[in-house]
C-alpha positions as CSV (number, residue, x, y, z in Angstrom):
1,M,-18.9,-5.7,-10.2
2,R,-15.9,-6.1,-12.0
3,V,-12.7,-4.2,-10.6
4,W,-9.1,-4.1,-12.2
5,Y,-6.2,-3.2,-10.1
6,I,-3.6,-1.4,-11.8
7,L,0.1,-2.1,-10.5
8,M,3.8,-1.6,-11.5
9,T,4.7,-5.2,-10.4
10,F,2.3,-8.0,-9.1
11,P,2.8,-10.1,-6.8
12,S,5.6,-8.4,-5.0
13,P,7.3,-9.6,-1.6
14,T,7.2,-6.1,0.1
15,E,3.7,-5.4,-0.9
16,T,1.5,-8.0,0.9
17,F,-1.2,-5.2,1.7
18,V,-2.0,-5.2,-2.1
19,A,-2.7,-9.1,-1.8
20,N,-4.6,-8.5,1.3
21,D,-6.9,-6.2,-0.5
22,V,-7.4,-8.2,-3.5
23,R,-8.4,-11.4,-1.3
24,A,-10.8,-9.6,0.8
25,L,-12.5,-8.2,-2.6
26,R,-12.7,-11.9,-3.6
27,R,-14.2,-13.1,-0.5
28,L,-16.8,-10.5,-0.6
29,G,-17.6,-11.7,-4.3
30,I,-16.1,-9.3,-6.2
31,D,-14.7,-9.9,-9.9
32,V,-11.3,-8.7,-9.2
33,S,-8.4,-9.1,-11.4
34,V,-4.7,-7.5,-11.4
35,H,-3.0,-6.1,-14.3
36,A,0.7,-5.1,-13.9
37,L,2.7,-2.8,-16.4
38,R,6.1,-4.8,-15.4
39,S,7.2,-8.3,-16.3
40,P,6.3,-10.9,-13.8
41,R,8.9,-12.2,-11.2
42,H,10.2,-15.6,-11.4
43,D,8.6,-16.5,-8.2
44,A,5.2,-14.8,-9.0
45,E,3.1,-18.2,-9.1
46,Q,4.8,-19.1,-5.4
47,L,3.8,-15.8,-4.1
48,L,0.3,-16.2,-5.2
49,R,-0.2,-19.4,-3.6
50,E,1.6,-18.3,-0.5
51,R,-1.0,-15.4,-0.3
52,G,-4.0,-17.6,-1.0
53,L,-4.4,-16.1,-4.5
54,A,-4.2,-19.1,-6.6
55,G,-6.4,-18.9,-9.6
56,L,-6.5,-15.0,-9.6
57,V,-6.2,-13.7,-13.1
58,V,-3.1,-11.5,-13.6
59,T,-1.9,-9.8,-16.5
60,H,1.7,-8.5,-17.1
61,G,3.8,-6.5,-19.2
62,T,5.1,-9.3,-21.4
63,T,6.7,-9.1,-24.6
64,V,3.7,-10.2,-26.5
65,N,1.5,-7.8,-24.5
66,A,3.9,-4.7,-25.4
67,M,4.0,-5.7,-29.1
68,R,0.2,-5.6,-28.9
69,G,0.4,-2.3,-27.6
70,V,2.8,-0.9,-30.3
71,G,-0.2,-2.5,-32.5
72,S,-2.3,-0.3,-31.0
73,I,-0.3,2.9,-31.1
74,C,0.0,2.3,-34.6
75,R,-3.9,2.0,-35.1
76,H,-4.6,4.9,-33.0
77,P,-1.9,7.7,-34.3
78,V,-4.1,10.6,-33.0
79,R,-4.5,9.0,-29.8
80,A,-0.9,8.2,-29.4
81,A,0.1,11.7,-30.2
82,R,-2.4,13.2,-27.7
83,T,-0.9,10.7,-25.0
84,L,2.7,11.6,-26.0
85,W,2.1,15.4,-25.6
86,W,0.1,14.6,-22.2
87,L,3.4,12.9,-21.0
88,V,5.5,15.4,-22.2
89,R,3.7,18.1,-20.5
90,H,3.4,16.1,-17.2
91,S,7.2,15.0,-16.8
92,A,9.0,17.3,-14.4
93,R,12.0,15.2,-14.8
94,P,13.6,13.7,-18.0
95,I,13.5,10.1,-16.0
96,H,9.6,10.7,-16.1
97,L,9.4,10.8,-19.9
98,V,11.7,7.8,-20.3
99,K,9.5,5.7,-18.1
100,G,6.6,6.8,-19.3
101,L,7.8,5.9,-23.0
102,V,9.1,2.6,-21.9
103,L,5.6,2.0,-20.4
104,L,3.6,3.4,-23.0
105,P,3.2,0.2,-25.2
106,R,1.9,-2.0,-22.1
107,I,-0.8,0.9,-21.2
108,F,-2.0,1.1,-24.8
109,N,-2.7,-2.6,-24.5
110,L,-4.5,-2.3,-21.3
111,C,-6.4,0.7,-22.8
112,D,-7.8,-1.5,-25.7
113,R,-8.7,-4.5,-22.9
114,V,-10.4,-1.8,-21.0
115,E,-12.5,-0.6,-24.1
116,R,-13.3,-4.2,-25.0
117,D,-13.9,-5.5,-21.6
118,R,-15.3,-2.7,-19.8
119,P,-14.8,-3.4,-16.2
120,E,-16.8,-1.3,-13.8
121,V,-13.8,-0.2,-11.9
122,V,-10.2,0.7,-12.8
123,H,-8.3,1.1,-9.6
124,L,-4.8,2.8,-10.2
125,Y,-3.2,1.4,-7.0
126,W,-0.2,3.8,-7.2
127,G,-0.4,7.2,-8.5
128,H,2.6,7.6,-10.3
129,Y,3.1,5.6,-13.9
130,P,-0.2,3.9,-14.0
131,S,-1.9,7.6,-13.9
132,I,-1.1,7.6,-17.6
133,L,-3.6,4.7,-18.2
134,G,-5.9,6.7,-16.0
135,W,-5.9,9.6,-18.2
136,L,-6.5,7.2,-21.2
137,V,-9.3,5.4,-19.8
138,L,-11.1,8.6,-18.7
139,E,-10.6,9.8,-22.2
140,Q,-11.5,6.6,-24.0
141,A,-14.0,4.8,-21.6
142,P,-16.2,7.2,-19.8
143,D,-18.5,4.8,-18.5
144,V,-15.9,3.2,-16.6
145,V,-15.0,4.4,-12.8
146,V,-11.4,5.4,-12.5
147,S,-10.2,5.4,-8.8
148,L,-6.6,6.4,-7.9
149,S,-4.7,5.8,-4.7
150,L,-2.4,8.3,-3.6
151,S,0.0,7.1,-0.8
152,A,3.1,8.8,0.9
153,Y,5.3,7.6,-1.9
154,D,3.1,9.2,-4.5
155,L,2.8,12.5,-2.6
156,L,6.7,12.9,-1.8
157,R,8.2,11.5,-5.2
158,G,5.4,10.9,-7.3
159,F,5.0,11.2,-11.2
160,P,3.5,15.0,-11.8
161,G,0.9,13.4,-14.0
162,S,-1.3,11.9,-11.1
163,V,-2.3,15.4,-10.1
164,P,-4.3,16.0,-13.2
165,V,-5.8,12.5,-13.1
166,A,-6.7,12.8,-9.4
167,K,-8.5,16.0,-10.2
168,R,-10.7,14.3,-12.8
169,A,-10.8,10.9,-11.1
170,H,-14.2,9.8,-9.7
171,L,-12.5,8.7,-6.2
172,V,-9.1,9.4,-4.8
173,S,-8.4,6.9,-2.0
174,T,-5.4,7.6,0.6
175,W,-4.2,5.1,3.3
176,A,-4.1,7.7,6.3
177,A,-6.0,10.9,7.1
178,A,-2.6,12.5,7.6
179,N,-2.4,12.6,3.7
180,V,-5.6,14.4,2.8
181,G,-4.5,17.7,3.3
182,A,-1.6,17.2,0.9
183,I,-3.9,15.8,-1.6
184,A,-6.5,18.5,-1.0
185,S,-3.7,21.2,-1.5
186,K,-3.3,20.0,-5.2
187,G,-6.9,20.7,-6.0
188,V,-8.5,17.5,-5.5
189,A,-12.0,18.1,-4.5
190,A,-12.6,17.1,-0.6
191,E,-15.7,15.1,-1.5
192,A,-13.6,13.1,-3.8
193,I,-10.9,12.0,-1.3
194,Y,-11.8,8.6,0.9
195,V,-9.2,7.2,3.6
196,C,-9.3,3.5,3.1
197,R,-7.1,2.1,5.5
198,Q,-4.7,-0.6,4.8
199,G,-6.4,-3.4,7.1
200,V,-5.3,-6.6,8.7
201,D,-6.8,-9.8,7.6
202,L,-8.4,-11.0,10.9
203,E,-8.9,-14.2,9.9
204,H,-5.4,-15.0,10.7
205,L,-6.5,-14.5,14.3
206,K,-9.2,-17.1,14.2
207,S,-8.4,-20.0,16.6
208,R,-4.7,-18.6,16.9
209,R,-3.0,-19.4,20.0
210,F,-0.5,-16.5,21.4
211,D,1.9,-18.8,22.8
212,K,4.5,-16.0,23.8
213,I,8.2,-17.0,24.1
214,P,9.8,-15.3,27.2
215,R,11.8,-12.1,26.4
216,R,11.6,-12.6,22.7
217,L,11.4,-9.8,20.3
218,I,10.9,-9.5,16.9
219,T,11.1,-7.2,13.7
220,A,10.0,-7.1,9.9
221,G,10.7,-5.5,7.1
222,R,13.0,-4.9,4.2
223,L,16.6,-5.0,5.3
224,I,17.7,-1.6,3.9
225,S,18.9,1.5,5.4
226,T,15.5,3.5,5.7
227,K,13.9,0.8,8.0
228,G,16.1,1.4,10.4
229,M,17.2,-2.4,11.3
230,D,20.5,-0.9,12.6
231,D,18.6,0.9,15.4
232,V,16.6,-2.3,16.4
233,L,20.2,-4.2,16.6
234,R,21.5,-1.2,18.9
235,A,18.4,-1.2,20.8
236,F,18.5,-5.0,21.4
237,A,22.3,-5.1,22.6
238,L,21.3,-2.4,25.1
239,L,18.3,-4.5,26.3
240,R,20.4,-7.7,26.5
241,S,23.0,-5.8,29.0
242,K,19.8,-6.3,31.6
243,Y,18.4,-9.3,29.9
244,P,20.9,-11.6,28.7
245,D,18.6,-14.3,27.7
246,A,16.3,-12.2,25.4
247,T,16.1,-13.1,21.7
248,L,15.5,-11.2,18.5
249,V,13.8,-12.6,15.4
250,V,14.5,-10.7,12.0
251,L,11.9,-11.3,9.5
252,G,12.6,-10.0,6.0
253,D,15.5,-9.4,3.3
254,G,17.5,-6.9,1.4
255,A,20.7,-5.4,0.4
256,D,21.5,-4.6,3.8
257,R,21.5,-8.1,5.4
258,R,25.1,-8.9,5.2
259,R,25.9,-5.6,6.9
260,L,23.6,-6.1,9.5
261,E,24.9,-9.5,10.4
262,R,28.3,-7.8,10.8
263,L,26.6,-5.2,13.1
264,A,25.2,-8.0,15.3
265,S,28.4,-9.5,15.5
266,H,30.0,-6.1,16.3
267,L,27.4,-5.8,19.1
268,G,28.1,-9.3,20.5
269,V,24.5,-10.3,20.0
270,H,24.7,-12.3,16.8
271,S,24.2,-15.7,18.7
272,A,20.9,-14.2,20.0
273,V,19.6,-13.0,16.5
274,L,17.9,-15.2,14.1
275,F,17.7,-13.9,10.3
276,R,14.9,-15.5,8.8
277,G,15.3,-13.9,5.5
278,H,11.8,-13.8,3.3
279,V,9.0,-16.1,4.9
280,A,5.5,-16.5,3.8
281,H,2.9,-14.3,5.1
282,D,1.1,-17.2,7.3
283,E,4.6,-17.6,8.8
284,V,4.8,-13.8,9.6
285,F,1.7,-14.0,11.9
286,E,2.9,-17.3,13.4
287,E,6.5,-15.9,14.4
288,V,4.7,-12.4,15.7
289,A,2.2,-14.4,17.7
290,R,5.0,-16.0,19.2
291,A,7.0,-12.6,20.3
292,E,6.2,-10.4,23.2
293,I,7.7,-7.2,21.7
294,F,7.9,-5.9,18.3
295,L,10.1,-3.1,17.2
296,L,10.0,-1.1,14.0
297,L,12.3,1.9,14.1
298,S,11.9,2.8,10.6
299,R,13.4,6.2,9.4
300,D,11.7,6.0,6.2
301,P,9.9,9.4,5.0
302,D,7.3,7.3,3.1
303,E,6.3,5.4,6.4
304,R,2.9,6.3,7.5
305,L,0.7,3.6,9.2
306,P,2.9,0.3,8.7
307,N,1.0,-2.7,8.0
308,V,3.4,-5.0,9.8
309,V,2.9,-2.8,12.8
310,K,-1.0,-3.5,12.7
311,E,-0.5,-7.0,12.2
312,A,2.0,-7.0,15.5
313,M,-0.7,-5.1,17.5
314,A,-3.4,-7.7,16.1
315,C,-1.2,-10.4,17.5
316,R,-1.0,-9.1,21.1
317,C,2.6,-7.7,21.0
318,F,3.9,-4.6,22.9
319,V,4.9,-2.4,20.2
320,I,7.5,0.1,20.0
321,T,7.9,2.0,16.7
322,T,9.0,5.6,15.7
323,Q,7.0,8.8,15.1
324,T,5.7,9.0,11.5
325,P,2.9,11.3,10.0
326,G,-0.2,9.9,11.3
327,I,1.1,7.3,13.5
328,D,-1.1,8.5,15.9
329,E,-4.1,7.4,13.9
330,L,-2.8,3.9,14.9
331,I,-1.1,3.9,18.1
332,H,-1.8,6.2,21.0
333,D,1.5,6.4,23.0
334,A,1.2,4.8,26.5
335,V,-2.2,3.3,25.4
336,H,-1.6,1.0,22.6
337,G,2.3,0.8,22.5
338,R,5.1,3.3,22.6
339,V,6.1,5.9,20.0
340,V,9.9,7.1,20.0
341,P,11.5,10.0,17.9
342,Q,13.2,8.5,14.8
343,G,16.8,7.4,15.5
344,D,16.1,7.4,19.1
345,W,17.0,3.5,19.7
346,E,18.1,3.9,23.2
347,G,14.5,5.4,24.3
348,A,13.2,2.0,22.4
349,A,15.5,-0.1,24.6
350,K,14.7,1.6,27.6
351,W,10.9,1.0,26.8
352,A,11.5,-2.4,25.9
353,M,13.3,-3.1,29.2
354,A,10.3,-1.4,31.0
355,A,7.7,-3.8,29.2
356,L,9.9,-7.1,30.4
357,A,9.8,-5.4,33.9
358,D,6.2,-4.9,34.2
359,P,4.3,-7.7,32.5
360,C,0.8,-7.0,33.8
361,T,1.0,-3.3,32.1
362,T,2.6,-4.6,29.0
363,H,-0.3,-7.2,28.6
364,G,-2.8,-4.6,29.2
365,M,-1.5,-2.3,26.5
366,A,-1.1,-5.4,24.2
367,L,-4.6,-6.1,24.5
368,A,-5.8,-2.7,24.1
369,A,-3.7,-2.7,20.5
370,Q,-5.4,-5.6,19.5
371,N,-8.8,-4.2,20.3
372,Q,-7.9,-1.0,18.3
373,V,-6.9,-3.0,15.2
374,I,-10.2,-4.9,15.3
375,E,-12.2,-2.0,15.7
376,R,-10.5,0.5,13.0
377,F,-8.4,-1.8,10.9
378,D,-10.5,-4.7,9.8
379,L,-9.3,-5.5,6.2
380,V,-13.0,-6.6,5.1
381,R,-14.6,-3.9,6.9
382,Q,-12.2,-1.3,5.0
383,M,-12.7,-2.7,1.6
384,Q,-16.7,-3.0,2.0
385,G,-16.4,0.6,2.2
386,M,-14.2,1.3,-0.7
387,L,-16.6,-1.2,-2.7
388,G,-19.5,1.3,-1.5
389,R,-17.6,4.2,-2.5
390,W,-17.2,2.4,-6.0
391,Q,-20.6,1.4,-6.3
392,E,-22.1,5.0,-5.7
393,C,-19.4,6.3,-8.3
394,Y,-20.6,4.0,-10.9
395,A,-24.4,4.8,-10.1
396,R,-23.6,8.5,-10.7
397,I,-21.8,8.0,-14.2
398,P,-24.9,8.1,-16.2
399,S,-25.9,11.6,-15.0
400,E,-22.5,12.6,-15.5
401,M,-22.3,11.5,-18.9
402,T,-25.8,13.3,-19.7
403,A,-24.8,16.2,-18.1
404,S,-21.8,16.4,-20.1
405,N,-23.4,15.7,-23.2
406,L,-25.9,18.5,-22.6
407,K,-23.0,21.0,-22.0
408,L,-21.7,20.0,-25.2
409,Q,-25.4,20.7,-26.9
410,H,-25.2,24.3,-25.6
411,P,-22.9,27.3,-26.7
412,P,-20.8,28.4,-23.8
413,S,-22.9,31.6,-23.6
414,V,-25.9,29.9,-23.0
415,A,-26.3,28.9,-19.3
416,L,-28.0,25.5,-18.9
417,G,-31.4,25.9,-17.5
418,S,-31.7,29.4,-18.2
419,T,-35.0,30.8,-20.2
420,D,-33.0,31.7,-23.0
421,R,-33.1,28.5,-24.8
């Protein structure tokens, strides 16, 4: 089976979960390629190597591909006019229309490639602007499975065109059961919605030693305001008042790095905090495996079941995180870790101090957390489930096309299967 992933940018430092999916599919013997709407990053090849994806077929929204798309628009004026009208109808704000128009040449370029190469599956990893391509493929290549992923980001801020495409798509996937109600409320058939959780690559755990550094805490994520890294620093500073030998490692980079470094100095903990910046994914596992406590105090409204929390659980960390929609699908409070209200850094510090004071209980919860990830968030198992749904959808296409053709052959007033034919 040939599967095409459609994204905005690939690879991206902040989207390791996409690389995980692709790597798992390749491990399962699937011919997967990735097609990005935007131009490549300067470090794209380095990121592919870091994530074990050397040799993966990746195409981008280069100038050459955009020019090919312009040629396609000129060759198919009726298709272009219909697409433009669809885009106008499904743009809630002017910015939607502007971005859609900018991406249209690349989208037409990809539609041409789909018609020529006929992959079995086109998977729209994001439900916003890639849905324009989804609509085109549904119109022009009805023998290709179109699946669409709707994440929290798509549901909260997404492009309106994702809704009509989701209603017609062969499969709609989402990463948390907490999202299903919101998707169904948009008119998507319940049987078309599949919860495929972002999993953890358990290969990273094989033969890995968990040599914990006493009183080592760690956090990871983008250094932006909504990720709550300032709350992590405040919680750590409070903890240091009781455990002055505690240390904190911060993995990740972003616009707030200098502000956070200044805050660490202001709190008097700068010498105990190591800002590592962006590190390769393997190094993330190495660092997390050495820490006793993992903190993620995100205030991001898009947060659901953060992958980095799963990875910390897999590495036997005592996890303290914030309440987000669906977090109980991952962590049962006081069983697999601790969940605190968003903004409650004092509560986070309290549970971190309790964890250091009672290592036996902490170790038991960390083992329970690791088992939770192994049993419910195994990356390969999740992708096997997704592959099975794609195969089911592809097997149904011939009968769906036959039924559609039969409807076209009969006047609307004559019911199929009636005795009046």
